[in-house]
NUBA-684193 format. One record per residue (C-alpha): x negated, y negated, z. Coordinates in steps of 0.5 Angstrom, whole numbers, plus 2048, in hexadecimal, padded with zeros to 3 digits. Layout:
<drenmars>
XYZ
...
</drenmars>
This chain:
<drenmars>
75E68C8F5
75F6948F6
75A6998F4
75B69B8EC
7586A38EB
7536A58E6
7586A68E1
75A6A08E0
75669C8E2
7516A08DC
75569F8D7
75369E8D0
7556968CD
7506978C6
75069C8C2
74969D8C4
74B6A08CB
74F6A68C8
74C6AD8CB
74D6B18C5
7516B18C0
74E6AE8BA
7506AF8B4
7576AC8B7
7536A68B9
7516A58B3
7576A68AF
75A6A28B3
75469C8B3
75369D8AB
75B69B8AA
75B6958AE
7546938AA
7586948A3
7606928A6
7626998A5
76569A8AB
76C69E8AC
77269B8AE
7736A28B3
76D6A58B5
76F6AC8BA
7696AE8BF
7696B68C0
7656BA8C5
7646BD8CC
7646B98D3
75E6B38D4
75C6B38CD
75D6AB8CB
7636AB8C8
7666A58CC
75F6A28CC
75F6A38C5
7656A08C4
7646998C8
75E6998C4
7616988BE
7666948C1
76068F8C3
75C68F8BC
76268E8B9
7646888BC
75D6858BD
75C67E8BB
75567F8B9
7566858B5
7576898B0
75168D8B4
74F6948B4
7506938BD
75468D8C1
7506878C3
7546888CA
7536808CB
75967E8C7
75F67C8CB
7636818C6
75E6878C9
75D6848D0
7656848D1
76668C8CE
76068E8D3
76468B8D9
76B68D8D7
76D6878D6
76F6868CF
7766858CD
7746888C6
77368E8C8
7796938CB
7756998CE
77A69E8D1
77B6A58D3
77F6AB8CF
7816AE8D5
7846A98D9
7876A58D3
7896AA8CD
7916AA8CC
7946A78C7
7956A08CA
78E69E8CC
78C6A08C4
79269A8C3
7906958C8
7886968C4
78B6958BE
78E68F8C0
78868C8C3
78468E8BC
7886898B8
7846838BB
77E6818B9
7786818BD
77867B8C2
77067A8C3
76C6808BF
76C6828B7
7716898B8
77568B8BD
7726928BF
7776988C2
77369D8C5
7786A48C8
7746A88CC
7776B08CD
77A6AF8C7
77D6B58C6
7826B58CC
7876B18C9
78D6B38C8
7906B58C0
7956B08C0
78F6AB8C2
78A6AE8BC
7906AD8B7
7916A68B9
78A6A48B8
7896A78B1
78B6A28AC
78869C8B1
7816A18B0
7826A28A9
78269B8A7
7806978AE
78068F8AD
77968C8AB
7776898B2
7776918B5
7736968B6
77769C8BA
7706A28BD
7736A88C1
76F6AC8C6
7716B48C7
76D6BA8CA
7736BE8C6
7736BE8BF
7786C28BD
77D6C08C2
77E6B98BD
7826BA8B7
77F6BB8B0
7846B58AD
77F6B18B3
7796B48B1
7796B38A9
77A6AB8AB
7756AB8B0
76C6AB8AE
76A6B08B3
7646B08B7
7636B78BA
75D6B68C0
7596BC8C3
7576BE8C9
74F6B98CA
74A6BF8CA
7466C08D1
7406BD8CF
7436B68CD
7476B78D3
7416B88D8
73D6B28D5
7446AE8D6
7446B08DD
73D6AF8DE
73D6A88DC
7426A68E0
73F6AA8E6
7386A68E4
73C69F8E4
7406A18EB
7386A28EE
73A6AA8F0
7356AF8EE
7386B68EC
7356BC8EB
7366C08E4
7396C68E7
73F6C28EB
7416BE8E4
7416C48E1
7466C68E5
74A6C08E4
74A6C08DD
74C6C88DD
7526C58E2
7546BF8DC
7556C48D8
7536BF8D2
7586BA8D4
7546B38D7
75A6B18DB
7596B78DF
7526B68DF
7526B08E2
7566B18E7
7526B78E9
74C6B28EA
7506AD8EE
7516B38F3
74B6B58F4
7486AD8F4
74E6AC8FA
7496B28FD
7456AC8FF
73E6AE8FC
7396AB8F8
7366B28F7
73B6B78F4
7396BF8F4
73C6C58F2
73F6C78F8
7426C08FA
7466C18F3
7486C88F5
74B6C58FC
74E6C18FA
7526C28F4
7536C98F7
74F6CD8F2
74C6D38F2
7466D38F0
7436D68EA
73E6DB8ED
7436DE8F1
7476DF8EB
7406E28E7
73F6E68ED
7456E98ED
7456EA8E5
73E6ED8E6
7416F28EB
7466F58E7
7426F58E1
73D6FA8E5
7436FD8E9
7416FB8EF
7476FA8F3
7446F88FA
7426F28F7
7486F18F3
74C6F18FA
7486ED8FD
7476E88F7
7506E88F7
7506E68FF
74B6E18FE
7506DD8F9
7566DE8FD
7526DB902
7516D58FE
7596D58FE
7596D48F6
7606D68F3
7606DD8F0
7626DB8E9
75C6D68E9
7586DC8EB
7596E18E7
75A6DC8E1
7526DA8E3
7516E28E3
7546E38DC
74F6DE8D9
7496E18DA
74B6E78D7
74D6E38D1
7466E08D2
7436E68D2
7466E88CC
7466E28C8
73E6E38CA
73E6E98C6
7416E78C0
73D6E48BB
73D6DC8BB
7436DC8C0
73F6DA8C6
7406D28C2
7486D48C4
7456D48CC
7476CD8CF
7416CE8D4
73A6CB8D6
7346CE8D3
7326D18DA
7396D48DB
7396D88D4
7316DA8D5
7346DD8DB
7396E18D7
7356E28D2
7316E78D6
7376EA8D9
73A6EC8D3
7346EF8D0
7336F48D5
73B6F78D2
73E6F98CC
7436F68C9
7496FB8CB
7476FB8D2
7486F38D3
74F6F48CE
7526FB8D2
7506F78D9
7536F18D6
75A6F48D4
75A6F88DB
7596F18DF
75D6EE8DA
7636F48DC
7616F28E3
7636EA8E3
76A6EC8E1
76B6F18E6
7696ED8EB
76E6E78E9
7746EB8EA
7716EE8F1
7736EE8F8
76B6EF8FA
7676EC8F5
7616EC8F8
7626F48F9
7646F48F2
75D6F18F0
7596F58F4
75C6FB8F1
75B6F88EA
7536F78EB
7536FF8EE
7567018E7
7516FC8E3
74B6FF8E8
74D7068E6
74F7068DF
7487078DD
74970F8E0
74F7108DB
74C7138D4
7507108CE
7557158CA
7507158C3
74A7178C8
74E71D8CA
75171F8C3
74971E8C1
7477228C6
74C7288C5
74A7288BD
7437298BF
74572F8C3
74A7318BD
7437318B8
73E7348BD
73A72E8BC
73672C8C3
7397328C7
7327338CA
73172B8CC
73872C8D0
7377328D3
73072F8D6
7347298D7
73772D8DD
73F72C8D8
7427348DA
7477328D6
7447318D0
7427398D1
74873B8D3
74B7388CE
74673B8C8
7467428CB
74F7428CB
74E7408C4
7487458C2
74D74B8C5
75074F8C0
75874F8C1
75C7558C0
75F7558B9
7667548B8
76B7588B3
76C7528AE
7637528AF
7637598AE
7687588A8
7627538A5
75D7578A6
76075C8A3
76175789D
75A75589D
75775D89D
75B75D896
757756893
751758895
752760894
75575F88E
759766890
75F768892
76076A89A
76577089B
76B76C89D
7707708A2
7777728A0
77B76E8A4
7777678A2
77976189E
778760898
770761897
76A75A895
76975A88E
76175A88E
76075488B
76475088F
760749893
76174A89B
75F7468A0
7587488A3
7567468A9
7507428AB
74C7428B1
74F73D8B7
74873B8B9
7467398B2
74B7328B3
74F7338AC
7567358AB
75973B8AE
75A73E8A7
75673D8A0
75973789B
75C73C897
76473C894
76973D89A
76C74489A
773744898
77874889D
77974C897
77274D896
77274F89E
77775589F
7777588A5
77B75D8A7
78075C8AD
77E7628B1
77E7618B8
7757628B8
77675B8B4
77C7588B8
77B7518BB
77B7518C3
78374D8C4
7847498CA
78A7478CA
78F7438CF
7947488D0
79A7468D4
7A074B8D7
7A674D8D4
7A974D8DB
7A77478DE
7A67428D7
7AC7458D4
7B073E8D5
7AA73A8D4
7AA73E8CC
7B173C8CC
7AF7358CC
7AA7368C7
7AF7398C2
7B47338C4
7AE72E8C2
7AF7328BB
7B57348BA
7BB7338BE
7C07388BD
7BB73F8BD
7BA73C8C5
7C173C8C6
7C17428C3
7BB7458C8
7BF7438CD
7C57478CD
7C074D8CD
7C37518D4
7BC7538D5
7B47528D2
7AE7578D4
7A875A8D1
7A67618D0
7A07628CD
79F75F8C6
7A775E8C6
7AB7578C8
7B275B8CA
7B87568C9
7BE7598CC
7C57568CA
7CB7588CD
7CF7548C6
7CC7568C0
7CF74F8BD
7CB74C8C2
7C574E8BE
7C774F8B6
7C47498B4
7BD74B8B7
7BD7528B4
7BC7508AE
7B67518AA
7B474A8A9
7B67488B0
7B374E8B3
7AC74C8AF
7AC7448B1
7AE7478B9
7A874C8BA
7A37468B7
7A67428BD
7A47488C1
79D74A8C0
79C7428C0
79E7418C7
79C7478CA
7967498C6
7997508C6
7997568C1
7A17578C2
7A67588BD
7AD7588BE
7B275C8C0
7BA75B8C1
7BD75F8C6
7C67608C4
7CB7628CA
7CD7678C4
7C676A8C2
7C076A8C5
7BC7668C1
7BB7638BB
7B47638B8
7B175D8B5
7B175F8AC
7AA7618A8
7A875B8A6
7A97558AC
7A47578B0
7A07538AB
79E74E8B0
79B7548B4
7977568AE
79574F8AD
79374E8B3
78E7548B2
78C7518AC
78B74A8AF
78674D8B4
7827518AF
78174B8AB
77974B8A7
7797448A9
77C7458B0
77774B8B1
7717478AE
7737408B2
7737448B8
76C7488B7
7697418B6
76B73D8BB
76B7438C0
7727428C2
77A7458C3
7807458C0
7867428C4
78D7418C2
78F7448BB
7957408B9
7997428B3
79F73D8B3
7A17398AC
79F7338B2
7987358B2
7977378AB
</drenmars>
C-alpha cells in the first residue's frame, strides 16, 4: 500500500479525537442523543480546522447501527463503510468542480430514492460557496423541505459568499482556529506515537507556521519526520522548513529599538542568506513589534499565541521602552513594508526603512518644541537652558526683552493711555485728528516676556475711537506691484475687456497713450471715438480700472484735436480719493502695525467691493 500522509492517517474518527472545537462538538453530540439533528448543517471556518471531518463523523453517528451514542462505534457495517469511503448512502461532492445547475439536478434525482444499506442518505458538499447562483436557487426548495431520509451537510471557508436564502435554511456552526496549546499537545502526542523526540522550540515553530490549522500543522510535522532523525531540534525545523530563526528576528527587533544599525544590517543579511521570502520576513518582524506593544498593555498578553518562554523575552524587552516609542517605530516599519512591496530594490528599501527607524529618536516632537517655546516666552527655565548650552534660548530671550521703536499707532495708543492715567488733556496739534476722550478704553501693551496676549483684555477699539490723521508721518509704507503704461497697455485693455467690452474697444481707438507726471494722457484723432468714455460715470469707472491695474496714482486726461486737452471734471477723481482713504484707514494702519507688514495693491473697482 502506498504511503498515507499524516494529515490523512491522523484524521479523527470520533468526536473525542477532534482537536479543539469543544462547543461545536458538544452541541452535535447532544443533538444526536436527543434526536434533534437538523436536516441541513453548515460548517464554516478557516482551512484545516475540521469542517469536513465533523461532517463525516456526523454521517457515521447518524447511521451508526449501535446508536444513538455520543460517538460512532466504528465497528458496525455502516461505520466501516463510511470510514473506507465505500458507502453508497454517503454522497460527498466538491462544490468547486460540481458547481453548475446540472449537477444539482442530478443530485436531486439521486436523493429521491431511499438509502440502500443505511438509515439515511447523507449529502456532503465541500466548498459550497463555489456553487453558482442558479445552482443555489435550484437547491432552495429541496433544502427547505428535504425528504425524511436525507441530511445535508455543507462546508465552506468563505461564509459571506453563500446567499442568505441558503443560510436561513441551515443550522450554522462556525469553527475557530485551534489554540496553540491544544495544537502543540496534539502534535507532540503524534510525534511520541511515531517514536520521534522533538524539542519544544521546534514544536513552537511548527505551531506558529500552522497558524491555527491542524491540517497545516500535520503537513509540516510530516515534512519534519521525513528528515529522518529520531530527535528533532529547532535548527532542524529551521533548515527543513526554510524559516528564519526566532532569535534572528528578536535580534533585529532589539537592534532597531536600541538604535544599533550594524547589528540590524547583519541580521537582515543573515535573513537573506536563508532565502526567506521578504513578505514572510516582514510579517514576522511586524508580529514582534505587535507583541511588544501588547506586552505594554495590561491584560493583553493573553492575545499572543506564543510560548511562555517567548512571552518572557518579549516582556523583558518591552519594559525597556515606552509605548510611544514602540508605536512610532511600528508605524515607520509598516510604512516601509508598503514601500518595499512596490519597490524595484526591496532590500535597499528595507535597509532605508531601518535607518529611518533608528534615527527616529533624534526627531523632536512638535509638542516638545511648542512647550519649550512657551517656556522661553514665559521666562521660565531660562537659567537652566543657558547652563545646558542652549544658546538659542538665550538669544530668543534677549530679543524678546529688547525694546522696539514705537510706531505711529503705538504712540497714539500711548497718548491715550497717558490721558486715562493722568486725567489731563494734552496739547493737540492743529493738524491732528479729533482728540481722544479721557474716558476712552484703550488696549494697553503687555510685556512680551510675560507670555500673555499683546493687549490686555479690554473692549476692542472701534475705528471711530482710533481716529488717526492721514498725514505723511502716519502714512503706511506701500509697495504695490506697479506696471508700466507703455509696456503693459495691451494687458490693461485685456483687463478692461474682462469687465467691459465696449470700453476696451474705445480704448483701442486711441492714437497714443502716455504717462506724464501723475496724469494718463489719452489722445484721440476723432472726438466721437471717446464720447462715451468722457461721461462722468464712465470716467469714474475707467479711473478705478487704471488705479487697480497700474497701482499708480494717475488721473485721466483726454487730448482732442480741436483743443489742447480736457481735464477730468471735479468729482471724477473720487477713486483716487478713495484710494487715499483706504490706505489711511485706522483698521489698515492697526493691522499693518500689529503684524509688522506693509500694504501691497489697493483696489477700488466694483469687483473688489
